[in-house]
C-alpha positions in Angstrom: -20.4 10.1 58.2 -19.8 11.4 54.7 -18.3 9.0 52.2 -15.3 10.1 50.2 -15.9 11.1 46.6 -15.6 8.3 44.0 -12.7 10.1 42.3 -10.6 10.1 45.5 -11.0 6.3 46.0 -10.3 5.4 42.4 -8.3 8.1 40.8 -8.3 6.3 37.5 -10.8 3.7 36.3 -9.1 1.6 33.6 -10.9 1.1 30.3 -11.8 -2.3 29.1 -9.1 -2.0 26.5 -6.5 -1.4 29.2 -7.8 -4.3 31.2 -7.6 -6.6 28.2 -4.0 -5.4 27.4 -3.1 -6.3 31.0 -4.6 -9.7 30.7 -2.7 -10.3 27.5 0.6 -9.3 29.1 0.0 -11.6 32.0 -1.4 -14.4 29.9 -4.6 -14.8 31.8 -8.2 -14.4 30.6 -10.6 -11.9 32.1 -12.8 -14.8 33.0 -10.0 -16.3 35.1 -9.6 -13.0 36.9 -13.3 -12.8 37.7 -13.5 -16.4 38.9 -10.3 -16.5 41.0 -9.1 -13.1 42.2 -5.7 -14.6 43.1 -5.0 -15.6 39.5 -3.8 -12.2 38.5 -1.6 -11.8 41.5 -0.1 -15.2 40.9 0.5 -14.4 37.2 2.3 -11.2 38.1 4.5 -12.8 40.8 5.5 -15.8 38.6 6.1 -13.9 35.4 9.8 -13.0 35.1 10.4 -12.7 31.3 9.1 -9.7 29.4 6.2 -10.5 27.1 6.1 -9.2 23.5 3.8 -6.3 23.0 0.5 -7.2 21.5 0.0 -6.1 17.9 -1.1 -2.5 17.5 -4.7 -2.1 16.5 -5.5 -0.5 13.2 -5.7 3.3 13.2 -6.7 5.3 10.2 -4.1 7.6 8.8 -5.1 11.2 8.5 -6.5 12.4 5.2 -4.6 15.1 3.4 -7.6 16.9 2.1 -5.6 19.4 0.1 -3.9 16.6 -1.9 -7.2 14.8 -2.4 -8.9 18.0 -3.5 -6.2 18.7 -6.0 -6.4 15.3 -7.5 -10.2 15.4 -7.8 -10.1 18.8 -9.3 -7.5 17.6 -11.8 -9.7 14.7 -12.8 -12.8 17.0 -13.1 -10.8 19.5 -15.2 -9.5 16.7 -17.5 -5.8 17.2 -16.5 -5.6 13.7 -14.9 -6.8 10.3 -16.0 -10.4 9.5 -15.3 -10.8 6.7 -12.7 -13.4 5.4 -10.4 -13.6 6.4 -6.8 -12.3 3.0 -5.6 -9.2 3.3 -7.8 -8.6 6.9 -6.7 -8.8 5.9 -3.0 -6.4 3.0 -3.7 -4.0 5.4 -5.4 -4.2 7.8 -2.4 -3.8 5.0 0.1 -7.3 5.7 1.6 -10.5 3.9 2.0 -13.2 4.7 -0.5 -15.6 5.8 2.3 -13.2 8.5 3.4 -13.4 10.1 -0.1 -17.1 9.9 0.0 -17.3 11.4 3.5 -15.1 14.4 2.8 -15.9 15.0 -0.9 -19.4 13.7 -1.6 -20.2 16.1 -4.5 -16.9 15.6 -6.3 -17.1 11.8 -5.9 -20.7 11.8 -7.3 -19.5 13.7 -10.4 -16.4 11.5 -10.8 -18.6 8.4 -10.5 -21.1 9.6 -13.1 -18.3 10.5 -15.5 -16.5 7.2 -15.0 -19.8 5.3 -15.6 -20.4 7.2 -18.8 -16.8 6.6 -19.8 -17.1 2.8 -19.2 -20.4 2.7 -21.1 -18.7 4.3 -24.1 -15.7 1.9 -23.8 -18.2 -1.1 -23.8 -19.9 0.3 -26.9 -16.6 0.8 -28.7 -15.5 -2.7 -27.9 -18.8 -4.2 -29.1 -18.4 -2.2 -32.3 -14.9 -3.5 -32.8 -16.0 -7.1 -32.2 -18.9 -6.8 -34.6 -16.6 -5.4 -37.3 -14.2 -8.3 -36.7 -17.0 -10.9 -37.0 -18.3 -9.2 -40.1 -14.8 -9.2 -41.7 -14.3 -12.8 -40.7 -17.6 -14.0 -42.3 -16.9 -12.0 -45.5 -13.3 -13.3 -45.7 -14.3 -16.9 -45.3 -17.1 -16.6 -47.8 -14.7 -15.0 -50.3 -12.3 -17.9 -49.9 -15.2 -20.3 -50.7 -15.4 -21.6 -47.1 -18.8 -21.8 -45.5 -18.8 -19.3 -42.6 -20.0 -21.7 -39.9 -20.0 -20.6 -36.2 -16.9 -22.8 -35.6 -15.0 -21.5 -38.6 -15.7 -17.9 -37.8 -14.6 -18.5 -34.2 -11.3 -19.9 -35.4 -10.6 -16.8 -37.5 -11.3 -14.3 -34.7 -8.5 -12.8 -32.5 -10.3 -14.4 -29.5 -12.7 -17.3 -30.2 -14.7 -16.4 -27.1 -15.9 -13.2 -28.7 -18.6 -15.2 -30.5 -20.2 -15.7 -27.1 -21.3 -12.1 -27.1 -24.9 -11.7 -28.2 -23.9 -8.8 -30.5 -21.3 -10.9 -32.2 -23.7 -13.7 -32.8 -26.3 -11.3 -34.1 -23.8 -9.8 -36.5 -22.8 -13.3 -37.7 -26.4 -14.1 -38.5 -27.0 -10.7 -40.2 -23.9 -11.0 -42.4 -24.8 -14.5 -43.4 -28.3 -13.3 -44.2 -26.8 -10.5 -46.4 -24.8 -13.1 -48.3 -27.8 -15.3 -48.8 -26.5 -18.1 -46.7 -29.5 -18.1 -44.3 
């Protein structure tokens, strides 16, 4: 005797996800179903009120490649503000990995330019801080006040600027120039 084909006995084999959704709806665990086969039948027969649907699982929204390409090109051409890939992804409502997946070369160039931009901003800030410290030391000395670390900190726009190694080095250098060290 020939056995019927597997597909005719079971026209549809449920996925694990479907089985878990069913267990959620019936408020039974898969372990309860495996241990006691009548549990599922009992849960189905006694359940009268409809259960709320389980929360939908996360699905990625499709990437509008044309929009992303236009934004990246605008940044590379200088028509749009330079930003890091993480900020671009946030602006577009995507995950950073999606940008890297679809546009690896563009993201690499944007990242390199943004790192150079940030490095230049840091240098500019350090220069401004050093100029402010220099001016504070000279001003205090001109007023006849000894430019101690504490006094200089009090004159600065942000007292914490003196924590920067460059600010401390400038403070020492200017005091040395004035003959105070």
